[in-house]
Structure formats: structure tokens, C-alpha cells
N, C-alpha and C positions, 0 to 999 in steps of 0.2 A: 222729442224729434228721439230720434233712433238711438243707441248706444252700446255698447258692452254688456251691460246689464239685462235690457228688451233682448235680444238677441235668444230664439232657443232652436235643439237639432229635433223635428221632428224623429219621432218614435221611427222604427222600421215598418211597422204595420199602415201611419200615416206616412208615409213617403210612395209604399204602395201603393195606398189608395190615392193616391194626388197621382199618382203615376198612371195608374188604371182610368183615371177622369182625365189626362191631357190628354191620354192615347185615343181614349173616344171621343173629344171635344175635336181630335184631329185628324181622326176617322170622318166625323159625319161632314166635317169642310171640306176633306178631298171632295165627298160625295156631291157636296153641292156644288160644288165648281168646277165637275164632270157632269152633273145635271145642266147647268146652267151654260154649259158650250154646249154641248148636244141641244140643247131647246134651240141658242141661238145662231147653229148653223142650222138647224130645220127650219128657221120663222126666216134665213136669209135666203131673197130668190135671187136667181142668177143674174135679172137685172140688178135690184138692189146693189146685189157683188161686185158685179162691173162698174156699177155710179160709184160706189165706196173708193174702191181699185183705182181709177181712175182721179179723183178726189185725193187720194193720200199719194200719188206720184206728182199731181201737181206743187201740194201742198213740199212735197221732197222736193222740187224746184227751187220755191222760192222762199222757203225757212230753214232753217237749220233743225229746228225742232223733228221737222217735218222727214227729211232727210233724214236725220238718229233713225225715228219709227220704221221709215223703207229701212233703212240698211237693217236694223235687226231685224225686219220680218222676215227679211231674205236669207237670214240667218250669217250676214257679215259683220256683225259686232264683236271687236276686238278685245280681249283676253284681258282682262284687267288682273293685272300684276302687281305686289305690293311686296317690295323685299324691305324684311327689320332687321337689323343685326344687333342684335343684344348681348351688350357685355356682360358677363355673369361675375365679373370681381367685384367683390365686397371688402372695404377697407372701412377698418373700423382704428383709431387713432384713439386710445387711451392714456393721458398725462396724470402723473402722480405726484401728487403736490409733495 
């Protein structure tokens, strides 16, 4: 189990090495997603695309999830906002015996 004695701060060299590794992995993931997207677009024939669109429209008419996918696809997804009010006031009550 983790506790304060088990925590350690990496040195600046270790931190830089972890950042480089993370950036390389992120770059690789982006390239793979882009390649996958290009292959999907290339392999989707117009007849298949029309069939998929008809299916999407039919699902949008019949199910809530289908409607959400349709709405998001055409760019009408509502923005999600989270309002948070944080009171920064700290009260410490110390009693002397």
C-alpha cells in the first residue's frame, strides 16, 4: 500500500526521459490514428457509405443513442459546461485547555 515513505520525486533527468518517452508514444498514437482514418476513408466505397448513412439515419429515428451519434456527426453536439464554485476559506479552530 502506498504511503508517504514510498513516494519519491524523480530527478530532473528522469523526468525529462519520461517526458520524451511520453511524447514519442503520443506522436506514434497520433500517426497510427491518422493512418487508420485514411485507410477507412480509402476502403469505404460510395455504395457502402450511402448504406452506412441510411443505417445511421434509421437508427437516429428509432433510438436515443442513434440520435446522439447523428447529432454529434453533423456537428450539433451541445457544449458541456461545468460550473464549480470553490470557497477558499479555511477555518481552523484551536482551543487551549
